[in-house]
N, C-alpha and C positions, 0 to 999 in steps of 0.2 A: 552555479557550478555545472548543472546538467542542462543542456540545451538541445533542442531538436535541430537536425541538419536543415539548411536553407531549402533544399530540394525535397524535403520530406512531404508526405501526403498531408494535405491541409484539413481533411475531415476530422471532426472532433466528436467526442462523446461527453455529455454532461454528467458529472459525478459529484458527490458530496464528500469532501475529505475533512474529517474532524469538524463537521458542522459548517464548512465553508464550500460554496459551489466552486467547481473547477472544470474547465474544458480540457479534457485529456485527449491527446491524439488517438484517433481510432486505431485499434490493433495493439496498443501497449498493454502491459500488465498493470495490476493494481500497485505493485511495488514501483514500477517505473513512474506511474502517476504520482505516487507519494514523493519520489525524488524530484520530479519536474515541478511539483507544487511547493517544494522547499520544506516539506513536512518531515524534517529529521531532527531529532531521533524519532523513529516511527513506533518504537515500543520501549518498554523497560523490563528488565529481567525480574523473575519472581522472587529471588532470594536477596540480591543486593540492590535492586532497583536501578541497576546500571543502564545507561542509555544504549540503544542498539538501532541499527538501520539496515536496510537491505544490503547484502554483501555479494553473494555469489551469483544471484539472479538466475539460478537454474535448479532450485529446490534441494540443495544439498545441506546448507548451513542452518536453516531455520531462523535466521536473524530477521526475516521479514514478516514474522507473524503479526497478523492484524485481525480486527473484527470486520468482516465483510458482510454487509447486509444483515447485521446483528448476530452473525455466527462467529464466535471467537476462534482463535488458533488456526486461522487460515494462512497458508503460505501464499502471501500476496504476489510473489514472483511467478506463480503458476496459474493465477487467475486473470484472464483477460478482462479489461474494463467493459462494462455494459451500461447502456443508458439508464440513468437514475441510481446507479450503484452507490451505496454508502460504504466508505472506507474509514474506519476509526482506529486511532492509536490504541494499543493494548498495553496497559500498565500492569505489570506484575503477573502473577498466576491467575488463571481463570478456571473456575470449576466448570467442567463439562458434564451435563446431566444426560445420562443415556436413557 
């Protein structure tokens, strides 16, 4: 469904999405990498376990929450990919310890 444009930059960043290696285009966000990798739904809601995926891609809707490098509840649409980054599906509520 989501494809990069033919004249897009060809540099890639190696990330791991839900345990699988993926070469994401350099400069995209973690949410865009999830969509490009076909990893949708990317999370499930805490109450009803309803499937969700990135929606607004600008940090407003919170539908793109993911565990990034082991830190849960990250807005994946606001985090640019980095070499070696781990992006994992977030199922249900996650307790955050302060």
